[in-house]
VOBATOR-180866 format. One record per residue: residue number from 1; x, y, z of N, C-alpha, C in turn. Coordinates in Angstrom, 3 decimals, always signed. Example, Ala and Ser with C-alpha at 12.3 -4.5 7.8 and 13.67 -1.06 7.14 Angstrom:
// VOBATOR-180866
[1,[+13.190,-5.690,+7.800],[+12.300,-4.500,+7.800],[+13.200,-3.300,+7.800]]
[2,[+12.850,-2.250,+7.080],[+13.670,-1.060,+7.140],[+12.900,+0.030,+7.870]]
***
This chain:
// VOBATOR-180866
[1,[+55.814,-69.080,-16.806],[+56.705,-69.626,-16.165],[+56.771,-69.530,-14.507]]
[2,[+56.864,-71.081,-13.791],[+56.432,-71.056,-12.493],[+57.718,-71.197,-11.362]]
[3,[+57.812,-69.825,-10.748],[+59.187,-68.828,-10.367],[+58.456,-69.041,-9.027]]
[4,[+58.850,-69.234,-8.036],[+58.362,-69.353,-6.643],[+59.178,-67.929,-6.058]]
[5,[+58.653,-66.687,-5.292],[+59.098,-65.695,-4.973],[+59.282,-66.067,-3.234]]
[6,[+60.453,-66.011,-2.818],[+60.826,-66.470,-1.981],[+60.699,-65.113,-0.805]]
[7,[+60.703,-63.409,-1.217],[+60.750,-62.366,-0.391],[+60.688,-61.501,-1.440]]
[8,[+59.919,-60.583,-1.156],[+59.826,-59.333,-2.006],[+59.187,-58.328,-0.886]]
[9,[+59.763,-56.968,-1.311],[+59.632,-55.351,-1.382],[+59.638,-54.736,-2.359]]
[10,[+59.950,-53.509,-1.991],[+60.029,-52.574,-2.821],[+61.077,-52.107,-3.381]]
[11,[+62.405,-53.191,-3.087],[+63.950,-53.211,-3.578],[+64.533,-54.224,-4.411]]
[12,[+63.885,-55.563,-3.564],[+64.550,-56.756,-4.043],[+63.319,-57.672,-3.977]]
[13,[+63.786,-58.901,-5.162],[+62.624,-59.902,-5.261],[+63.657,-60.900,-5.140]]
[14,[+63.549,-61.595,-3.961],[+64.187,-62.939,-4.071],[+63.619,-64.392,-4.544]]
[15,[+64.016,-65.090,-5.486],[+63.154,-66.126,-6.121],[+63.972,-67.212,-6.029]]
[16,[+63.419,-68.252,-6.020],[+63.623,-70.246,-5.874],[+63.470,-70.429,-7.280]]
[17,[+64.834,-70.218,-8.125],[+64.823,-70.485,-9.517],[+65.030,-72.029,-9.661]]
[18,[+63.573,-72.594,-10.555],[+63.762,-73.989,-10.824],[+65.281,-73.957,-11.883]]
[19,[+65.748,-75.575,-11.676],[+66.569,-75.955,-12.799],[+65.600,-76.185,-14.153]]
[20,[+66.321,-75.640,-15.081],[+66.193,-75.789,-16.966],[+65.481,-74.487,-17.025]]
[21,[+65.337,-73.338,-16.378],[+65.270,-72.198,-16.508],[+66.872,-71.239,-16.895]]
[22,[+67.014,-70.226,-18.201],[+67.860,-69.568,-18.229],[+67.769,-68.365,-17.298]]
[23,[+68.492,-67.957,-16.689],[+68.462,-66.339,-16.581],[+68.660,-64.985,-17.298]]
[24,[+69.665,-64.928,-18.042],[+69.855,-63.765,-18.740],[+69.154,-64.463,-19.984]]
[25,[+68.423,-63.318,-20.752],[+68.202,-63.286,-21.798],[+69.541,-63.234,-23.160]]
[26,[+69.674,-63.974,-24.023],[+70.318,-64.040,-24.851],[+69.964,-64.372,-26.442]]
[27,[+71.398,-64.313,-27.273],[+70.579,-64.558,-28.664],[+70.462,-66.334,-28.888]]
[28,[+71.186,-66.632,-27.450],[+70.703,-68.418,-27.958],[+69.048,-68.780,-26.712]]
[29,[+68.340,-67.794,-26.830],[+67.408,-68.101,-25.354],[+66.271,-67.758,-26.530]]
[30,[+66.479,-67.496,-27.542],[+65.169,-66.498,-28.161],[+63.906,-67.497,-28.462]]
[31,[+64.010,-68.574,-28.086],[+62.739,-69.303,-28.168],[+62.221,-70.017,-26.783]]
[32,[+62.976,-69.199,-25.433],[+62.518,-69.829,-24.171],[+62.354,-68.623,-23.458]]
[33,[+61.587,-68.799,-22.756],[+61.523,-67.503,-21.691],[+62.397,-67.776,-20.497]]
[34,[+63.534,-66.506,-20.148],[+63.952,-66.286,-19.443],[+63.487,-65.768,-18.046]]
[35,[+64.650,-65.991,-16.795],[+63.611,-65.318,-15.731],[+64.220,-63.968,-15.873]]
[36,[+65.254,-63.269,-16.985],[+64.860,-61.519,-17.247],[+63.611,-61.503,-17.809]]
[37,[+62.947,-62.312,-18.487],[+61.916,-62.015,-19.170],[+61.072,-62.085,-17.902]]
[38,[+60.786,-62.843,-17.285],[+59.511,-63.014,-16.023],[+59.523,-61.623,-15.209]]
[39,[+61.250,-61.214,-14.987],[+61.112,-60.236,-14.081],[+60.698,-58.629,-14.966]]
[40,[+60.915,-58.794,-15.673],[+60.902,-57.801,-16.624],[+59.011,-57.258,-16.257]]
[41,[+58.244,-58.257,-16.554],[+57.014,-58.299,-16.662],[+56.445,-57.834,-15.082]]
[42,[+56.848,-58.274,-14.152],[+56.642,-57.453,-12.707],[+57.168,-56.068,-12.826]]
[43,[+58.458,-55.631,-13.440],[+58.803,-54.590,-13.353],[+58.494,-53.448,-14.640]]
[44,[+58.014,-54.030,-14.997],[+57.692,-53.173,-16.448],[+57.775,-51.606,-16.694]]
[45,[+56.833,-51.120,-15.912],[+56.843,-49.578,-15.760],[+57.887,-49.125,-15.369]]
[46,[+58.671,-49.472,-14.594],[+60.084,-48.889,-13.954],[+60.929,-49.281,-15.181]]
[47,[+61.134,-49.999,-15.986],[+62.044,-50.286,-17.249],[+61.395,-49.730,-18.428]]
[48,[+60.434,-49.359,-18.473],[+59.908,-48.826,-20.035],[+60.319,-47.267,-19.816]]
[49,[+60.146,-46.775,-18.702],[+60.640,-45.160,-18.115],[+61.576,-45.256,-18.639]]
[50,[+62.762,-45.976,-18.222],[+64.248,-45.831,-18.216],[+64.565,-45.833,-19.851]]
[51,[+63.974,-47.077,-20.277],[+64.327,-47.078,-22.177],[+63.586,-45.936,-23.030]]
[52,[+62.649,-45.147,-22.594],[+62.112,-44.510,-23.118],[+63.068,-43.352,-23.036]]
[53,[+63.847,-43.194,-21.553],[+64.842,-41.908,-21.758],[+66.029,-42.468,-22.380]]
[54,[+66.465,-43.421,-22.413],[+67.210,-43.837,-23.299],[+67.470,-43.248,-24.844]]
[55,[+66.267,-44.013,-25.351],[+65.872,-43.918,-26.890],[+65.998,-41.876,-26.853]]
[56,[+65.524,-40.993,-26.104],[+65.866,-39.883,-26.137],[+66.985,-39.338,-26.111]]
[57,[+67.682,-39.926,-25.185],[+69.049,-39.531,-25.043],[+70.057,-40.254,-26.237]]
[58,[+69.647,-41.551,-27.179],[+70.620,-41.710,-28.075],[+71.274,-41.478,-28.935]]
[59,[+71.100,-40.041,-29.074],[+72.549,-39.175,-29.934],[+73.473,-38.799,-28.955]]
[60,[+73.487,-38.831,-27.937],[+74.541,-38.212,-26.798],[+75.748,-39.869,-26.769]]
[61,[+75.435,-41.069,-26.650],[+76.039,-42.345,-26.880],[+77.544,-42.244,-27.150]]
[62,[+78.449,-42.541,-25.939],[+79.596,-42.643,-25.900],[+80.460,-43.505,-25.375]]
[63,[+81.190,-44.647,-25.977],[+81.643,-45.265,-25.903],[+80.715,-46.607,-24.842]]
[64,[+79.965,-46.906,-25.323],[+79.001,-48.192,-25.130],[+78.243,-47.433,-24.030]]
[65,[+78.413,-46.369,-23.196],[+77.767,-45.810,-22.424],[+76.268,-44.496,-22.890]]
[66,[+75.520,-44.203,-22.142],[+74.425,-43.166,-22.184],[+75.007,-41.817,-21.817]]
[67,[+75.340,-40.990,-22.478],[+75.669,-39.842,-21.636],[+74.374,-39.101,-20.474]]
[68,[+74.659,-39.203,-19.306],[+73.887,-38.511,-18.207],[+73.175,-39.801,-17.948]]
[69,[+73.231,-41.156,-17.931],[+72.844,-41.514,-17.316],[+73.607,-42.862,-16.823]]
[70,[+73.965,-42.806,-15.410],[+74.835,-43.647,-14.700],[+74.897,-45.308,-14.808]]
[71,[+76.215,-45.814,-14.565],[+76.097,-47.378,-14.640],[+74.861,-48.010,-14.725]]
[72,[+74.703,-48.107,-13.081],[+73.761,-48.778,-12.381],[+72.324,-48.607,-13.605]]
[73,[+72.281,-47.725,-13.786],[+70.685,-46.930,-14.507],[+70.598,-47.985,-15.693]]
[74,[+71.685,-47.813,-16.310],[+71.868,-48.384,-17.805],[+71.935,-50.122,-17.393]]
[75,[+72.799,-50.380,-16.640],[+72.594,-51.717,-16.789],[+71.311,-52.103,-16.291]]
[76,[+70.431,-51.604,-14.848],[+69.467,-52.340,-14.454],[+68.324,-52.224,-15.975]]
[77,[+68.321,-51.544,-16.581],[+67.633,-51.377,-17.990],[+67.912,-52.257,-18.602]]
[78,[+69.230,-52.685,-18.993],[+69.553,-54.009,-20.221],[+69.172,-54.846,-19.367]]
[79,[+69.542,-55.231,-18.122],[+69.463,-56.781,-17.384],[+68.492,-56.963,-17.126]]
[80,[+67.465,-56.378,-17.077],[+65.965,-56.465,-16.081],[+66.109,-56.437,-14.837]]
[81,[+67.288,-55.815,-14.412],[+67.500,-56.197,-12.517],[+67.839,-57.301,-12.406]]
[82,[+68.235,-58.218,-13.306],[+69.382,-59.416,-12.250],[+70.368,-58.988,-12.237]]
[83,[+70.905,-59.350,-11.458],[+72.261,-58.723,-10.445],[+73.339,-60.024,-10.839]]
[84,[+72.924,-60.943,-10.569],[+73.512,-62.499,-10.554],[+73.299,-63.305,-11.583]]
[85,[+73.459,-64.604,-12.076],[+73.440,-65.678,-12.461],[+73.747,-67.057,-11.796]]
[86,[+72.888,-67.797,-12.209],[+72.949,-69.143,-11.955],[+73.020,-70.240,-13.573]]
[87,[+73.639,-71.466,-13.330],[+73.573,-71.983,-14.565],[+72.104,-72.340,-15.205]]
[88,[+71.915,-72.621,-15.900],[+70.445,-73.160,-16.221],[+69.991,-74.062,-15.624]]
[89,[+70.796,-75.187,-15.642],[+70.378,-76.513,-14.617],[+70.733,-76.045,-13.352]]
[90,[+71.454,-75.336,-12.626],[+71.315,-74.912,-11.341],[+70.123,-74.204,-10.563]]
[91,[+69.744,-74.812,-9.554],[+68.253,-74.544,-9.043],[+68.752,-73.467,-7.544]]
[92,[+67.919,-72.926,-7.182],[+68.012,-72.239,-6.133],[+67.946,-71.116,-6.031]]
[93,[+68.232,-70.458,-4.696],[+68.051,-68.948,-4.239],[+68.523,-67.693,-5.159]]
[94,[+67.982,-67.185,-6.423],[+68.522,-65.841,-6.731],[+67.792,-64.170,-6.598]]
[95,[+68.951,-63.531,-6.970],[+68.230,-61.776,-6.196],[+68.364,-61.718,-7.557]]
[96,[+67.229,-60.767,-7.652],[+66.574,-59.573,-8.436],[+66.156,-58.267,-7.940]]
[97,[+67.189,-57.093,-8.551],[+66.369,-55.566,-8.206],[+65.424,-55.040,-8.756]]
[98,[+64.927,-54.131,-7.952],[+63.331,-53.666,-8.645],[+63.594,-52.194,-8.941]]
[99,[+64.842,-51.734,-8.521],[+65.256,-50.306,-9.149],[+66.692,-50.257,-9.340]]
[100,[+67.118,-48.945,-10.090],[+68.235,-48.913,-10.739],[+69.111,-48.575,-9.084]]
[101,[+68.703,-48.003,-7.857],[+69.570,-48.000,-7.135],[+69.925,-49.395,-6.032]]
[102,[+68.964,-50.253,-6.194],[+68.976,-51.549,-5.558],[+69.981,-52.084,-6.135]]
[103,[+69.714,-52.022,-7.790],[+70.772,-52.407,-8.417],[+72.498,-52.279,-8.271]]
[104,[+72.179,-51.307,-8.392],[+73.789,-50.910,-8.160],[+74.394,-50.869,-6.869]]
[105,[+73.758,-50.720,-5.602],[+74.261,-51.544,-4.413],[+74.711,-53.145,-4.130]]
[106,[+73.734,-53.667,-5.179],[+73.696,-54.934,-5.037],[+74.968,-55.480,-6.157]]
[107,[+74.959,-54.482,-6.930],[+76.274,-55.073,-8.019],[+77.227,-54.685,-7.236]]
[108,[+77.624,-53.939,-6.225],[+78.726,-53.098,-5.674],[+79.327,-54.500,-4.988]]
[109,[+78.040,-54.818,-4.312],[+78.557,-56.207,-3.283],[+79.146,-56.928,-3.629]]
[110,[+78.645,-57.729,-4.807],[+79.023,-58.901,-5.847],[+80.462,-58.465,-5.759]]
[111,[+80.459,-57.330,-6.393],[+82.275,-57.073,-6.972],[+82.843,-57.097,-5.958]]
[112,[+82.672,-56.474,-4.370],[+83.634,-56.454,-3.778],[+84.071,-57.532,-2.755]]
[113,[+82.755,-58.770,-3.194],[+82.907,-59.880,-2.774],[+82.534,-59.876,-1.207]]
[114,[+81.320,-59.074,-1.119],[+80.346,-58.795,+0.208],[+79.528,-60.164,+0.257]]
[115,[+78.854,-60.659,-1.129],[+77.707,-61.437,-0.613],[+78.481,-62.605,-0.351]]
[116,[+77.463,-63.648,+0.902],[+77.868,-64.994,+0.655],[+77.230,-66.025,+0.104]]
[117,[+77.754,-66.475,-0.527],[+76.681,-67.422,-1.313],[+76.876,-69.504,-0.750]]
[118,[+76.147,-70.411,-0.619],[+76.469,-71.328,-0.021],[+75.607,-72.253,-1.088]]
[119,[+76.026,-73.153,-1.278],[+75.652,-74.308,-2.633],[+75.801,-75.812,-2.219]]
[120,[+74.965,-76.851,-2.381],[+75.318,-77.952,-2.023],[+75.390,-78.897,-3.302]]
[121,[+76.055,-79.814,-3.050],[+76.016,-80.311,-4.560],[+76.649,-82.404,-4.137]]
[122,[+76.304,-82.885,-4.872],[+76.313,-84.448,-4.819],[+77.067,-84.657,-5.826]]
[123,[+78.390,-85.420,-5.617],[+79.725,-85.292,-6.365],[+80.179,-87.376,-6.545]]
[124,[+80.654,-87.778,-7.679],[+81.058,-88.647,-7.545],[+82.434,-88.948,-6.707]]
[125,[+82.465,-90.022,-5.713],[+83.663,-90.384,-5.132],[+83.815,-89.891,-3.683]]
[126,[+84.549,-90.212,-2.821],[+84.738,-89.584,-1.465],[+85.879,-88.389,-1.172]]
[127,[+85.368,-87.272,-1.088],[+86.233,-86.406,-1.170],[+87.024,-86.633,+0.023]]
[128,[+88.068,-86.020,+0.034],[+89.219,-86.416,+1.089],[+90.302,-85.197,+0.519]]
[129,[+90.671,-84.340,+1.886],[+90.113,-83.928,+3.182],[+88.654,-84.051,+3.008]]
[130,[+87.976,-83.594,+4.389],[+86.537,-83.219,+4.335],[+86.626,-81.905,+4.218]]
[131,[+87.240,-81.390,+4.377],[+86.924,-79.545,+4.307],[+88.455,-79.005,+3.516]]
[132,[+88.105,-77.892,+3.109],[+89.358,-77.420,+2.578],[+89.032,-75.843,+1.692]]
[133,[+90.068,-75.760,+0.708],[+89.610,-74.963,-0.100],[+90.201,-75.146,-1.406]]
[134,[+89.423,-74.600,-2.587],[+90.204,-74.949,-3.885],[+90.290,-73.503,-4.361]]
[135,[+91.523,-73.606,-4.798],[+92.203,-71.776,-4.907],[+93.070,-72.514,-6.433]]
[136,[+92.160,-72.768,-7.417],[+92.881,-72.677,-8.878],[+91.870,-71.744,-9.936]]
[137,[+92.746,-70.918,-10.911],[+92.404,-70.415,-11.933],[+91.577,-70.924,-13.021]]
[138,[+89.933,-70.128,-13.444],[+89.537,-70.575,-14.133],[+89.261,-69.681,-15.584]]
[139,[+88.984,-70.308,-16.314],[+89.248,-69.980,-17.706],[+88.295,-70.762,-18.684]]
[140,[+87.935,-69.622,-19.661],[+87.365,-70.675,-21.235],[+88.216,-71.378,-21.802]]
[141,[+87.669,-72.511,-22.211],[+88.902,-73.421,-22.810],[+89.498,-72.709,-24.193]]
[142,[+90.176,-72.797,-24.904],[+90.460,-72.313,-26.025],[+89.861,-72.964,-27.374]]
[143,[+89.757,-74.668,-26.826],[+89.209,-75.324,-27.841],[+87.908,-75.720,-27.637]]
[144,[+87.172,-75.072,-26.522],[+85.987,-75.338,-26.618],[+84.964,-74.515,-26.029]]
[145,[+84.680,-73.379,-26.539],[+84.320,-71.821,-26.305],[+82.585,-72.303,-24.776]]
[146,[+82.319,-73.456,-24.855],[+81.138,-73.790,-24.451],[+81.673,-74.470,-22.994]]
[147,[+82.953,-74.582,-22.994],[+83.104,-75.056,-21.774],[+84.379,-74.496,-20.696]]
[148,[+84.287,-74.401,-19.730],[+85.677,-73.809,-19.036],[+86.151,-75.005,-18.105]]
[149,[+87.746,-74.450,-17.841],[+88.504,-75.135,-17.164],[+89.788,-74.741,-16.475]]
[150,[+90.725,-75.547,-15.935],[+91.795,-74.687,-15.225],[+92.772,-74.411,-16.211]]
[151,[+93.395,-73.116,-16.631],[+94.018,-72.757,-18.006],[+95.019,-71.614,-17.533]]
[152,[+96.491,-71.849,-18.090],[+96.843,-71.142,-18.098],[+96.633,-69.316,-18.070]]
[153,[+96.743,-68.100,-17.558],[+95.964,-66.995,-17.714],[+94.596,-67.237,-16.700]]
[154,[+93.731,-67.885,-16.227],[+93.010,-68.249,-15.814],[+92.552,-67.073,-14.968]]
[155,[+91.179,-66.557,-14.793],[+91.256,-65.766,-13.739],[+91.030,-66.352,-12.278]]
[156,[+91.429,-65.513,-11.346],[+91.560,-66.581,-9.998],[+89.861,-66.599,-9.407]]
[157,[+90.069,-68.059,-8.676],[+89.270,-68.386,-8.540],[+88.783,-69.410,-7.218]]
[158,[+88.173,-68.918,-5.966],[+88.201,-69.725,-4.886],[+87.037,-70.247,-4.196]]
[159,[+87.309,-71.752,-3.885],[+85.952,-72.113,-3.540],[+86.072,-72.688,-1.950]]
[160,[+85.428,-72.499,-1.283],[+85.915,-73.387,+0.019],[+84.765,-74.767,+0.018]]
[161,[+84.896,-75.807,+0.993],[+83.740,-76.575,+0.982],[+84.113,-77.570,+2.097]]
[162,[+83.155,-78.261,+2.247],[+83.257,-79.175,+3.508],[+82.103,-80.098,+3.255]]
[163,[+82.212,-81.701,+3.445],[+82.112,-82.691,+2.976],[+80.755,-82.999,+4.420]]
[164,[+79.387,-82.954,+3.744],[+78.620,-83.527,+5.142],[+78.461,-84.467,+4.990]]
[165,[+78.252,-85.186,+4.173],[+78.035,-87.020,+4.287],[+78.772,-87.638,+3.050]]
[166,[+78.933,-88.716,+3.306],[+79.247,-89.896,+1.986],[+77.986,-90.505,+2.104]]
[167,[+77.555,-90.901,+0.816],[+76.726,-91.624,+0.237],[+77.277,-93.033,-0.539]]
[168,[+76.657,-94.391,-0.690],[+77.189,-95.256,-1.123],[+76.017,-96.157,-2.218]]
[169,[+76.057,-96.272,-3.068],[+75.017,-96.871,-3.903],[+75.711,-98.432,-4.451]]
[170,[+75.068,-99.562,-4.074],[+75.276,-100.799,-3.769],[+75.340,-101.501,-5.282]]
[171,[+74.093,-100.907,-5.917],[+74.052,-101.190,-6.802],[+75.288,-101.027,-8.102]]
[172,[+75.504,-99.716,-8.318],[+76.595,-99.043,-8.748],[+77.442,-99.120,-8.328]]
[173,[+78.204,-99.819,-7.195],[+79.170,-99.958,-6.219],[+80.239,-98.999,-6.207]]
[174,[+79.343,-97.396,-6.108],[+80.011,-96.393,-5.890],[+79.935,-95.500,-4.676]]
[175,[+80.833,-94.677,-4.473],[+80.470,-93.704,-3.643],[+80.412,-92.334,-4.039]]
[176,[+79.806,-91.483,-3.241],[+79.531,-90.191,-3.394],[+79.830,-89.412,-1.943]]
[177,[+79.874,-87.841,-2.362],[+80.140,-87.054,-1.459],[+78.815,-85.978,-1.366]]
[178,[+78.176,-85.784,-0.470],[+77.494,-84.654,-0.455],[+77.642,-83.324,+0.220]]
[179,[+78.238,-82.024,-0.679],[+79.066,-81.448,+0.159],[+78.642,-79.945,-0.108]]
[180,[+79.106,-79.496,+1.037],[+78.567,-77.728,+1.325],[+79.898,-77.056,+0.346]]
[181,[+79.397,-75.782,-0.258],[+80.221,-75.177,-1.273],[+80.042,-73.478,-0.930]]
[182,[+80.865,-73.151,-0.812],[+81.037,-71.579,-0.839],[+81.933,-70.758,-1.251]]
[183,[+81.897,-70.577,-2.320],[+82.366,-69.577,-3.597],[+82.707,-68.612,-3.220]]
[184,[+84.154,-67.664,-3.040],[+84.277,-66.662,-2.676],[+84.532,-65.762,-4.226]]
[185,[+84.594,-66.279,-5.023],[+84.607,-65.471,-6.392],[+83.396,-66.299,-7.238]]
[186,[+82.788,-65.392,-8.507],[+81.639,-65.735,-9.118],[+82.358,-66.608,-10.582]]
[187,[+83.186,-67.177,-10.959],[+83.330,-67.478,-11.839],[+82.461,-68.087,-12.854]]
[188,[+81.826,-68.168,-14.164],[+81.416,-69.274,-14.710],[+82.164,-70.390,-14.568]]
[189,[+80.757,-71.498,-14.294],[+80.708,-72.958,-14.257],[+82.145,-73.092,-12.945]]
[190,[+82.580,-72.122,-12.205],[+83.606,-72.511,-10.716],[+83.530,-73.481,-10.075]]
[191,[+82.141,-74.010,-9.784],[+82.283,-74.695,-8.896],[+82.166,-76.059,-9.663]]
[192,[+81.742,-76.056,-10.680],[+81.814,-77.476,-11.621],[+83.112,-77.750,-11.803]]
[193,[+83.894,-76.469,-12.196],[+85.405,-77.063,-12.543],[+86.513,-77.166,-11.677]]
[194,[+86.041,-77.126,-10.135],[+87.093,-77.049,-9.545],[+86.784,-78.262,-9.014]]
[195,[+85.362,-79.108,-8.772],[+85.186,-80.361,-8.202],[+86.502,-81.446,-9.674]]
[196,[+85.550,-80.917,-10.504],[+86.145,-81.839,-11.253],[+87.324,-81.386,-11.410]]
[197,[+87.949,-80.859,-11.458],[+89.999,-80.512,-10.968],[+90.250,-81.411,-10.157]]
[198,[+89.611,-81.587,-8.938],[+90.055,-82.047,-7.691],[+89.473,-84.330,-8.223]]
[199,[+88.835,-84.355,-8.867],[+88.737,-85.759,-9.314],[+87.305,-85.908,-9.033]]
[200,[+86.430,-85.061,-8.818],[+84.978,-85.453,-7.889],[+84.267,-84.774,-8.612]]
[201,[+83.474,-84.946,-9.921],[+82.970,-84.241,-10.801],[+81.413,-84.271,-10.102]]
[202,[+80.548,-82.935,-10.243],[+79.194,-83.387,-10.063],[+78.499,-84.428,-10.467]]
[203,[+77.753,-85.121,-9.661],[+76.374,-86.286,-10.681],[+75.843,-85.387,-11.774]]
[204,[+75.994,-86.037,-12.446],[+75.139,-86.062,-13.898],[+75.565,-84.515,-14.414]]
[205,[+76.595,-84.115,-14.134],[+76.850,-83.385,-14.995],[+78.044,-83.425,-16.415]]
[206,[+76.867,-82.829,-17.615],[+76.823,-83.498,-18.507],[+78.147,-82.925,-19.207]]
[207,[+78.382,-81.907,-18.714],[+80.033,-81.261,-19.428],[+81.199,-81.793,-18.642]]
[208,[+81.220,-81.918,-17.431],[+82.839,-82.008,-16.668],[+82.460,-83.036,-15.998]]
[209,[+81.473,-84.445,-15.961],[+81.474,-85.474,-15.271],[+81.968,-86.444,-16.117]]
[210,[+81.990,-86.042,-17.819],[+82.742,-87.213,-18.356],[+81.598,-88.002,-19.224]]
[211,[+81.405,-88.057,-20.690],[+80.382,-88.727,-21.468],[+79.631,-89.643,-20.897]]
[212,[+80.225,-90.842,-20.679],[+80.219,-92.069,-20.145],[+79.298,-92.254,-18.797]]
[213,[+80.167,-91.699,-18.361],[+79.217,-91.433,-16.396],[+78.103,-90.465,-16.315]]
[214,[+78.286,-89.326,-17.377],[+76.910,-88.408,-17.027],[+75.819,-89.550,-17.653]]
[215,[+75.832,-90.239,-19.173],[+74.980,-90.580,-19.889],[+73.830,-91.737,-18.398]]
[216,[+74.983,-92.379,-17.741],[+74.614,-93.302,-16.579],[+73.925,-92.146,-15.594]]
[217,[+74.562,-91.117,-15.067],[+73.365,-90.311,-14.462],[+72.460,-89.751,-14.343]]
[218,[+72.556,-89.590,-16.070],[+71.319,-88.806,-16.618],[+70.037,-90.095,-16.685]]
[219,[+70.053,-91.390,-16.627],[+68.985,-92.028,-16.279],[+68.799,-92.081,-14.958]]
[220,[+68.798,-91.412,-14.181],[+68.730,-91.148,-12.724],[+68.136,-89.825,-12.310]]
[221,[+69.071,-88.854,-13.023],[+68.259,-87.652,-12.766],[+69.232,-86.593,-14.313]]
[222,[+68.025,-86.038,-14.594],[+67.956,-85.525,-15.742],[+68.363,-83.992,-15.650]]
[223,[+69.482,-83.600,-14.697],[+69.709,-82.438,-14.100],[+70.763,-82.452,-13.290]]
[224,[+72.070,-81.441,-13.502],[+72.928,-82.112,-12.598],[+72.754,-81.228,-10.909]]
[225,[+73.171,-81.712,-9.990],[+73.602,-82.114,-8.820],[+73.737,-80.904,-8.288]]
[226,[+73.252,-79.616,-8.260],[+73.755,-78.366,-7.653],[+72.916,-77.762,-7.266]]
[227,[+72.576,-77.388,-6.335],[+71.540,-76.520,-5.513],[+72.031,-74.767,-5.153]]
[228,[+71.637,-73.621,-5.174],[+72.114,-72.602,-4.516],[+70.892,-72.882,-3.323]]
[229,[+71.280,-72.870,-2.123],[+70.818,-73.237,-0.949],[+70.450,-71.748,+0.039]]
[230,[+72.088,-71.108,-0.141],[+71.624,-69.701,+0.986],[+72.271,-68.710,+0.470]]
[231,[+71.833,-67.616,+0.470],[+72.770,-66.500,+0.213],[+72.602,-65.109,+1.512]]
[232,[+73.282,-64.413,+1.397],[+73.604,-63.315,+2.237],[+74.352,-62.341,+2.249]]
[233,[+73.719,-60.968,+2.304],[+74.179,-59.719,+1.677],[+73.407,-58.547,+2.714]]
[234,[+73.628,-57.477,+2.188],[+73.200,-56.050,+3.193],[+72.369,-55.645,+2.122]]
[235,[+71.136,-55.589,+2.726],[+69.980,-54.763,+2.144],[+70.435,-53.373,+1.681]]
[236,[+70.241,-53.179,+0.416],[+70.398,-51.555,-0.224],[+69.580,-51.069,+0.886]]
[237,[+68.264,-50.652,+1.181],[+67.824,-49.683,+1.660],[+67.924,-49.267,+3.131]]
[238,[+68.071,-50.812,+3.912],[+68.149,-50.775,+5.443],[+69.619,-50.970,+5.934]]
[239,[+69.807,-51.558,+5.322],[+71.766,-51.661,+5.451],[+72.070,-52.362,+6.387]]
[240,[+71.363,-53.435,+6.502],[+71.808,-54.557,+7.737],[+71.216,-56.393,+7.077]]
[241,[+72.304,-57.000,+7.561],[+72.473,-58.256,+6.630],[+71.077,-59.102,+6.670]]
[242,[+70.886,-59.745,+5.426],[+69.797,-60.604,+5.232],[+70.027,-61.770,+4.761]]
[243,[+69.221,-62.438,+5.072],[+69.928,-64.025,+4.228],[+68.173,-64.781,+3.887]]
[244,[+68.780,-65.412,+2.822],[+67.814,-66.049,+2.634],[+67.988,-67.608,+2.062]]
[245,[+67.075,-68.673,+2.123],[+67.249,-69.825,+1.639],[+66.275,-70.666,+1.087]]
[246,[+66.763,-71.764,+0.343],[+65.941,-72.361,-0.505],[+66.166,-73.680,-0.186]]
[247,[+64.855,-74.959,-0.335],[+65.005,-76.045,+0.491],[+65.807,-76.614,-1.027]]
[248,[+66.038,-77.992,-0.899],[+66.805,-78.905,-1.745],[+65.406,-79.481,-2.617]]
[249,[+65.175,-79.601,-3.846],[+64.460,-79.583,-4.428],[+63.950,-81.396,-4.972]]
[250,[+62.276,-81.734,-4.951],[+62.274,-82.944,-4.735],[+63.299,-84.040,-5.686]]
[251,[+63.604,-83.432,-7.195],[+64.161,-84.334,-7.271],[+65.648,-84.681,-6.949]]
[252,[+65.895,-83.971,-6.329],[+67.271,-83.908,-5.601],[+67.251,-84.946,-4.346]]
[253,[+65.943,-84.529,-3.722],[+65.983,-85.370,-2.385],[+65.862,-86.845,-2.818]]
[254,[+64.870,-86.781,-3.774],[+64.779,-88.559,-4.152],[+66.118,-89.358,-4.873]]
[255,[+67.171,-88.201,-5.442],[+67.880,-89.241,-5.158],[+69.261,-89.720,-4.427]]
[256,[+69.074,-88.702,-3.135],[+69.537,-88.753,-1.824],[+69.060,-90.252,-1.467]]
[257,[+67.792,-90.681,-1.410],[+67.193,-91.389,-0.731],[+66.973,-92.619,-1.719]]
[258,[+67.695,-92.494,-2.293],[+68.050,-93.865,-3.662],[+69.765,-94.446,-2.780]]
[259,[+70.363,-93.635,-2.072],[+71.298,-94.079,-1.847],[+71.497,-94.360,+0.189]]
[260,[+72.777,-95.118,+0.474],[+72.696,-95.062,+1.529],[+74.095,-94.214,+2.327]]
[261,[+73.206,-93.392,+3.568],[+74.078,-92.673,+3.756],[+75.324,-93.416,+4.633]]
[262,[+76.253,-92.598,+4.342],[+77.195,-93.523,+5.760],[+77.797,-91.843,+6.446]]
[263,[+77.877,-91.799,+8.004],[+78.365,-90.747,+8.887],[+79.665,-90.808,+8.904]]
***
């Protein structure tokens, strides 16, 4: 598996995840290698030691926890240091923890919404106004458990956006928006659902752009146009704010170059 390392020290591992790779291991990923599999190989000694201790303490399990082990230690071992996720087709910067202490502190920052994440996307249509806040609850659709949407009783979801530029495709006679997105919350498919709700679905999004539109888009780009370009957080050891960035992948750059930019 080819995953570029942006930064690494004794506590954290910042990687540039390519599109097409799933982050977390699950029942549905048995036949594919995930980011979790990849990082567990890098920190296998740390993971093995904790799991061996889990086995020894197995008789003391209570309510899903292993007595004597804190949640960060247990979760670090079970998740292989994966602190947060990106969709399979989403590319970009991803934080991985290399020890339980760093994992717990980073997880706490995500829960308290201290981590600043920035994405870029190409959407159908000209988004108006050029910047704003999307504050719409998101939840899993009862009739399709693979999709999310704006549903009654959904979880609070907030995304700030700002249009970087508009583009035009003369052949398809269509306008697009290249937009920067800053999600305040981290719901599954949040950005994709929010943009769909506004009427500006992400280019080549097979779940939310509509079957007919996505089919046409996939002739140009075989993934959806969403990239995690930047992430900022407090380093778990130094206590200083750090920021890491990921360049736009070549396949996304190619799409933009095929369009006419309208400033």
